[in-house]
N, C-alpha and C positions, 0 to 999 in steps of 0.2 A: 504494500500500500504506500502510495506517495503521500507527501505532506500537503497536497493541494487543498485538502479540507481545512487546513489551518488558515489559508488565505481567506476562506469564506468566514470562518469564525472571527478573524481579525476585522471584519466589517462592523462588528459591534461598537456602538457608541458614535459612529459617524452620521452626519446628516446625509440624506439621500432624497431623490425625487424619482417617482415612477414616471417613465417615459410616456405611458399611455394615458393615465388619469391626471398627471401633474401633482399628485398628492406628495407632500413634503413632510419630513419629520426625521426623527432619529431612529436608526436601526437598533431595536431593542431585543430582538431574537433572531437567531439563524437556525433553520431546521433542515434536516436531511431525512427524506422518506425512503421507504423500501423500494420505490420505483425509480430512484435515481434523481429525483427533483431536489434542488437546493433552493430554498426560499428564505426570504428575510421579512420580518415584520417591521413596518414603519409606524412609529408612534408619533403623531403630530406633537410638536412642541408648543403650539399655541392652543389656548382654551377656546371653547365654542362661544357663541354670542351670549350664552347665559353664564359664562365663567366656569363651565365644567370641563373636565379633562375629556378630550375626544378619544374615540376608539382608534386602535391601530388596525392595520390590515396587512395580510400576507401577500407578497409578490415574488415571482421568480426573480432570482438575482440578475438574470440577463436583462430584465426590464428596468433596472435601476441605474441612475446616474448618481454616483457616490462622490461627495465633496471631500476628497482627501486633503485638499489644500487648506480647508478651514479647521482641520484638527478635530479631535473627538469632542463631543459634547460632554461625555462622561468617560472616565478611565475604564479600560477593559479589565475585568477581573482576571486574576492569575489562576487558570484552570489546571496548571501543572503542579503546583505546590502551595502549601499554606492553607489558610482558612477555608476558602471555597473548595479546593481540591480535596480537603480532608472530610468534606461532607457537613461541615459546620456552617451551612449557608443560610442566607436570608438576612435582610437588613434588620428586621426586628431582633433576631437572635444576636446578630453581630453587635448591635448597639445596646443590648440589655433591655429591650422594650417588650419582653414577652409578658403577656397578660396574666 
């Protein structure tokens, strides 16, 4: 297996625009399915007209224009070692906010 999948995972945190719908936002998920599709979820960074967080949508990565020049909106987690890699994941647990 090559490391090509890593380049897809490294899309996390960048702003992107879907070429078909022009939807823009931050890539917050990358998914690989059993049929060979690689998709990314774009989460809009702007609130809707009522001040609510807008839903994200999944797109094939080939449909995306990714803004690498603008840098990441958020840092990418380290999936190879440390807190996330050890399975102690989640913002609430990481910051001690478990109910």
